[in-house]
SEZA-517427 format. One line per 2 residues: number of its first residue (from 1); their letters; for each residue x negated, z, y negated of C-alpha. Coordinates in pm, 1 decimal, always signed. Last residue first. Layout:
NUM	a	X Z Y; ... $
END
This chain:
276	pa	-9551.3 +7631.7 -6215.0; -9591.8 +7526.3 -5849.7 $
274	qg	-9405.2 +7748.9 -5607.8; -9513.0 +8044.6 -5397.2 $
272	rl	-9239.8 +8260.1 -5543.6; -9508.1 +8471.0 -5712.3 $
270	rn	-9639.7 +8151.8 -5871.1; -9290.5 +8067.2 -5993.4 $
268	hm	-9256.5 +8408.8 -6153.2; -9598.4 +8382.1 -6316.4 $
266	at	-9516.0 +8035.4 -6452.1; -9189.9 +8164.3 -6599.8 $
264	aa	-9368.1 +8460.6 -6756.8; -9638.9 +8237.5 -6906.1 $
262	ia	-9396.0 +7991.1 -7064.2; -9181.3 +8270.9 -7207.9 $
260	ae	-9490.8 +8446.8 -7341.7; -9614.0 +8126.4 -7504.3 $
258	gt	-9285.0 +8097.6 -7690.1; -9296.3 +8463.8 -7791.5 $
256	av	-9647.7 +8430.1 -7931.7; -9574.2 +8105.8 -8116.9 $
254	si	-9263.7 +8255.2 -8279.0; -9457.0 +8566.5 -8377.8 $
252	qn	-9733.1 +8365.0 -8544.5; -10111.2 +8394.5 -8524.8 $
250	lg	-10210.1 +8028.4 -8523.1; -10569.7 +8088.4 -8410.8 $
248	rv	-10518.5 +8047.0 -8038.6; -10505.2 +8249.0 -7719.9 $
246	vd	-10555.6 +8613.4 -7821.5; -10283.4 +8569.8 -8084.9 $
244	ga	-10007.8 +8526.3 -7828.5; -10021.8 +8460.6 -7456.7 $
242	ay	-10260.2 +8504.0 -7165.1; -10238.0 +8458.8 -6789.4 $
240	lg	-10454.5 +8578.7 -6499.4; -10336.7 +8454.2 -6158.3 $
238	ev	-10637.0 +8229.6 -6102.2; -10907.6 +8291.1 -6362.4 $
236	st	-10959.3 +7996.2 -6601.5; -10665.9 +8131.8 -6799.7 $
234	mq	-10303.9 +8059.5 -6714.3; -10078.1 +7980.7 -7011.8 $
232	hp	-9869.7 +7718.4 -6828.3; -10029.2 +7424.7 -7014.4 $
230	dv	-10374.2 +7564.3 -6919.2; -10541.7 +7848.0 -7105.4 $
228	tl	-10858.7 +7903.9 -7307.1; -10905.0 +8252.8 -7447.2 $
226	ng	-10999.1 +8263.9 -7814.1; -11362.4 +8313.5 -7918.5 $
224	sd	-11365.2 +8037.2 -8177.4; -11575.2 +7806.5 -7959.1 $
222	dc	-11324.6 +7842.1 -7675.9; -11312.8 +8126.1 -7424.2 $
220	ra	-11347.8 +8131.8 -7046.1; -11220.2 +8396.5 -6808.8 $
218	gc	-11466.0 +8566.0 -6569.3; -11299.1 +8905.9 -6530.4 $
216	rv	-11537.1 +9056.1 -6784.1; -11418.1 +8781.5 -7018.3 $
214	al	-11053.7 +8871.7 -6958.2; -11097.5 +9240.6 -7029.5 $
212	et	-11309.2 +9173.0 -7340.3; -11075.8 +8913.7 -7496.4 $
210	qp	-10941.6 +9100.9 -7797.5; -10967.5 +8812.9 -8043.6 $
208	ec	-11165.3 +8922.8 -8352.0; -11028.5 +8848.8 -8697.6 $
206	gl	-11124.2 +8662.0 -9010.8; -11219.9 +8792.5 -9353.6 $
204	al	-10972.8 +8588.9 -9555.6; -10769.9 +8880.8 -9689.5 $
202	yl	-10497.1 +8780.6 -9932.5; -10459.6 +8993.6 -10245.6 $
200	hd	-10125.7 +8979.0 -10423.8; -9984.5 +9029.7 -10773.9 $
198	fv	-10321.7 +8998.3 -10940.1; -10488.7 +9175.8 -11232.1 $
196	qp	-10825.4 +9082.1 -11378.6; -11104.5 +9289.7 -11530.3 $
194	aa	-11322.1 +9125.8 -11798.4; -11661.8 +8987.6 -11704.2 $
192	dg	-11965.0 +9195.7 -11802.5; -12142.8 +9214.1 -11468.7 $
190	sp	-11970.0 +9247.5 -11133.2; -11599.1 +9176.4 -11144.8 $
188	tw	-11335.6 +9449.0 -11194.2; -11042.1 +9345.4 -10978.4 $
186	rv	-10704.3 +9515.4 -11002.0; -10435.1 +9448.1 -10743.6 $
184	aa	-10067.4 +9497.1 -10826.4; -9737.2 +9654.6 -10723.0 $
182	td	-9807.0 +10026.8 -10680.8; -10161.9 +9994.8 -10806.5 $
180	fs	-10456.0 +9891.9 -10593.7; -10829.5 +9883.2 -10653.4 $
178	lr	-11100.2 +9620.6 -10612.4; -11457.9 +9646.9 -10739.5 $
176	gd	-11716.1 +9380.0 -10810.8; -11824.1 +9108.2 -10569.3 $
174	gs	-11882.6 +9281.5 -10236.8; -11703.6 +9012.1 -10040.5 $
172	gi	-11649.4 +8711.5 -10265.1; -11334.0 +8683.2 -10471.1 $
170	vt	-11145.4 +8352.6 -10465.7; -10888.2 +8311.0 -10744.7 $
168	vd	-10546.3 +8145.2 -10717.9; -10315.9 +8087.7 -11018.6 $
166	ds	-10164.5 +7743.8 -10957.1; -9927.8 +7890.4 -10699.5 $
164	yt	-9754.5 +7778.7 -10381.0; -9952.9 +7465.7 -10283.2 $
162	rl	-10253.6 +7654.6 -10420.6; -10216.3 +7896.6 -10128.7 $
160	fa	-10343.3 +7639.7 -9878.7; -10647.1 +7563.2 -10095.2 $
158	ae	-10719.3 +7935.3 -10125.8; -10691.3 +7977.3 -9749.1 $
156	rq	-10935.3 +7691.0 -9693.4; -11181.3 +7831.0 -9948.8 $
154	al	-11169.8 +8177.2 -9793.6; -11227.1 +8036.9 -9444.3 $
152	gg	-11508.3 +7806.1 -9558.7; -11740.7 +8066.0 -9699.3 $
150	dg	-11668.8 +8416.9 -9813.0; -11364.3 +8637.7 -9839.7 $
148	lv	-11100.6 +8798.1 -10058.8; -10829.5 +8565.7 -10188.4 $
146	ai	-10660.0 +8658.3 -10516.2; -10309.5 +8548.0 -10614.4 $
144	rk	-10116.3 +8560.8 -10941.5; -9760.0 +8462.0 -10846.1 $
142	gt	-9584.4 +8124.2 -10870.1; -9470.6 +8133.7 -10508.1 $
140	ae	-9585.5 +8456.5 -10343.3; -9273.8 +8487.2 -10122.6 $
138	ya	-9348.2 +8142.3 -9982.5; -9700.9 +8259.9 -9902.2 $
136	dc	-9549.3 +8495.3 -9643.1; -9621.1 +8399.0 -9284.8 $
134	ip	-9844.6 +8094.5 -9325.2; -10046.3 +8286.4 -9584.9 $
132	cm	-10118.9 +8562.8 -9331.6; -10326.7 +8868.0 -9422.4 $
130	rv	-10153.7 +9029.8 -9719.0; -10235.8 +9306.0 -9964.9 $
128	vs	-9963.9 +9387.0 -10218.6; -9705.4 +9362.6 -9940.9 $
126	rc	-9622.7 +9734.9 -9987.1; -9731.1 +9817.0 -9629.6 $
124	va	-10054.5 +9624.6 -9687.8; -10118.1 +9832.2 -10002.4 $
122	ae	-10070.0 +10150.6 -9798.4; -10336.9 +10029.2 -9557.6 $
120	ig	-10569.3 +9936.1 -9844.2; -10558.4 +10271.3 -10017.4 $
118	pl	-10932.6 +10315.5 -10052.7; -11121.9 +9996.4 -9966.3 $
116	ep	-11339.1 +9941.8 -9661.0; -11258.2 +9577.2 -9598.2 $
114	mr	-11054.4 +9495.7 -9287.7; -11156.9 +9255.6 -9014.4 $
112	dr	-10834.0 +9204.0 -8824.2; -10821.4 +9283.5 -8452.5 $
110	vg	-10663.0 +9019.7 -8232.6; -10394.4 +9005.7 -7966.9 $
108	ta	-10399.5 +9184.0 -7631.5; -10120.2 +8986.3 -7470.5 $
106	ll	-10294.5 +8958.3 -7134.5; -10060.4 +8871.1 -6849.0 $
104	va	-10143.8 +8985.3 -6497.4; -10031.7 +8859.2 -6156.6 $
102	pa	-10068.6 +8990.0 -5799.0; -10053.9 +9351.7 -5915.8 $
100	ri	-10242.8 +9670.5 -5829.7; -10232.3 +9970.8 -6058.3 $
98	tr	-10500.9 +10236.9 -6092.7; -10447.8 +10565.1 -6273.0 $
96	ag	-10616.5 +10809.4 -6508.2; -10899.3 +10576.0 -6604.7 $
94	ts	-10656.5 +10310.3 -6717.9; -10740.9 +10085.2 -6424.6 $
92	ie	-10592.3 +9748.1 -6340.0; -10662.8 +9605.2 -5995.5 $
90	fg	-10589.9 +9237.3 -5957.0; -10436.5 +8983.8 -5723.3 $
88	ea	-10415.9 +8915.3 -5351.6; -10742.4 +9090.5 -5266.4 $
86	ap	-10896.3 +9206.3 -5590.5; -10996.4 +9064.6 -5928.3 $
84	tl	-11083.3 +9350.8 -6163.1; -10934.9 +9460.7 -6493.9 $
82	tr	-11099.7 +9769.6 -6636.5; -11031.2 +10014.6 -6917.7 $
80	vl	-10664.3 +9949.8 -6985.8; -10560.0 +10187.9 -7261.7 $
78	ae	-10229.7 +10357.8 -7191.3; -9894.0 +10404.1 -7360.9 $
76	ri	-9647.3 +10309.4 -7091.0; -9360.0 +10064.5 -7081.5 $
74	hv	-9151.3 +10025.9 -6764.7; -8914.1 +9729.2 -6785.1 $
72	gf	-8568.8 +9796.9 -6643.5; -8364.6 +9525.8 -6810.4 $
70	ah	-8231.6 +9751.0 -7087.6; -8584.1 +9886.7 -7138.2 $
68	aq	-8704.5 +9539.5 -7237.5; -8419.3 +9496.6 -7486.3 $
66	et	-8489.9 +9834.5 -7643.9; -8858.9 +9747.5 -7672.0 $
64	lr	-8780.3 +9410.7 -7830.3; -8549.9 +9576.2 -8084.3 $
62	al	-8806.4 +9845.7 -8166.0; -9076.6 +9580.3 -8205.6 $
60	ld	-8859.8 +9386.6 -8450.1; -8783.1 +9701.8 -8649.7 $
58	tg	-9152.0 +9797.2 -8664.6; -9244.0 +9448.4 -8785.9 $
56	gv	-8979.1 +9435.5 -9054.7; -8706.4 +9173.0 -9040.0 $
54	gh	-8592.0 +8915.5 -9292.8; -8252.5 +8830.7 -9437.9 $
52	pf	-8207.8 +8515.6 -9230.5; -8335.5 +8689.7 -8916.3 $
50	gp	-8279.2 +8447.6 -8625.6; -8619.7 +8279.7 -8633.4 $
48	tn	-8909.4 +8488.0 -8771.7; -9008.0 +8318.4 -9097.9 $
46	hs	-8889.0 +8589.8 -9336.3; -9102.0 +8874.8 -9206.3 $
44	ep	-9085.8 +9214.2 -9375.9; -9346.6 +9489.1 -9406.7 $
42	iw	-9555.6 +9340.6 -9122.3; -9816.7 +9596.6 -9013.6 $
40	sa	-9618.5 +9679.4 -8698.2; -9691.8 +9325.9 -8578.6 $
38	rs	-10052.7 +9427.8 -8513.5; -9911.1 +9644.3 -8234.5 $
36	pg	-9965.8 +10018.2 -8256.2; -10199.3 +10191.0 -8012.3 $
34	ag	-10258.6 +10116.6 -7647.0; -9998.6 +9921.6 -7453.1 $
32	lv	-9941.0 +9888.1 -7081.3; -9628.3 +9700.3 -6974.2 $
30	lv	-9519.2 +9728.1 -6610.5; -9308.6 +9468.6 -6433.3 $
28	rr	-9114.2 +9478.3 -6109.0; -8969.3 +9128.3 -6102.2 $
26	rf	-8599.9 +9049.5 -6107.6; -8648.9 +8721.9 -6298.0 $
24	ra	-8475.6 +8909.8 -6579.7; -8758.1 +9161.9 -6558.0 $
22	ly	-9012.6 +8882.1 -6588.7; -8840.9 +8738.9 -6895.2 $
20	ia	-8818.8 +9077.5 -7065.7; -9182.4 +9154.0 -6980.5 $
18	at	-9297.5 +8823.1 -7129.9; -9109.5 +8901.5 -7451.0 $
16	lg	-9261.1 +9250.9 -7463.9; -9615.3 +9120.3 -7423.8 $
14	ap	-9579.6 +8841.2 -7677.4; -9402.8 +9050.7 -7943.6 $
12	ga	-9650.1 +9340.9 -7912.2; -9687.4 +9574.8 -7617.4 $
10	gv	-10019.0 +9458.7 -7472.3; -10136.0 +9430.2 -7112.5 $
8	vv	-9853.0 +9297.9 -6897.2; -9867.0 +9389.9 -6529.9 $
6	ad	-9681.2 +9189.3 -6268.7; -9523.4 +9235.5 -5929.6 $
4	cp	-9580.1 +9609.5 -5900.1; -9772.2 +9850.3 -5677.5 $
2	em	-9912.1 +10191.9 -5782.2; -10229.9 +10304.1 -5603.9 $
END
């Protein structure tokens, strides 16, 4: 069994930021990540503080990873299968190995609901398809915008986007056919209506917080399925913390890193035997 002071589950902006803080607190910290971070989908972010000319998701993650390694953080590609409360902390199992730690941070994020459309991943990489109006609606100012989704979420996103463009159309799931060109979206509606072309398609299909490990551990979630935390980012399970998109619906890098800093500091103080 491998000992350490803290385990961080998730290697996105929240997880890596927390690991950097913990390492600088001189804690033995292990980051376990499985698969690419959601942030890697970002072609270029212009609202991440400190990058006046923008920064791509993969570049940002590479910088955070380099910074974490510089302070001695161990980062391993591994899927955490079980998280179990144990004497003086938790046991984390990847199937191949078991790690014991007195404190754990979950930065497991969310999984976007993606429509089954040919070429959609490439269209996301080209910024033709987008998932976050808060992140990049500014760059769509005055453009022809479509919003794909049903119900209140799609209507709310369309209303938000109309503060940037007067040309916003809501497309219901399964209504007609969508296809992607190099720099445009083509929609052929059901029936006899004429095809339309848009500069951007925003997905308003929702996402699923990745809370399974925490819930099996006894952590509570809110009505939206996000983990509930106290002011120091601790869940309802003592010693189990959470930060980033898995906590609340405002899925922003700056929010994730801020929560990670709060959580890491509280974890360090808890390990010192002090109040947060």
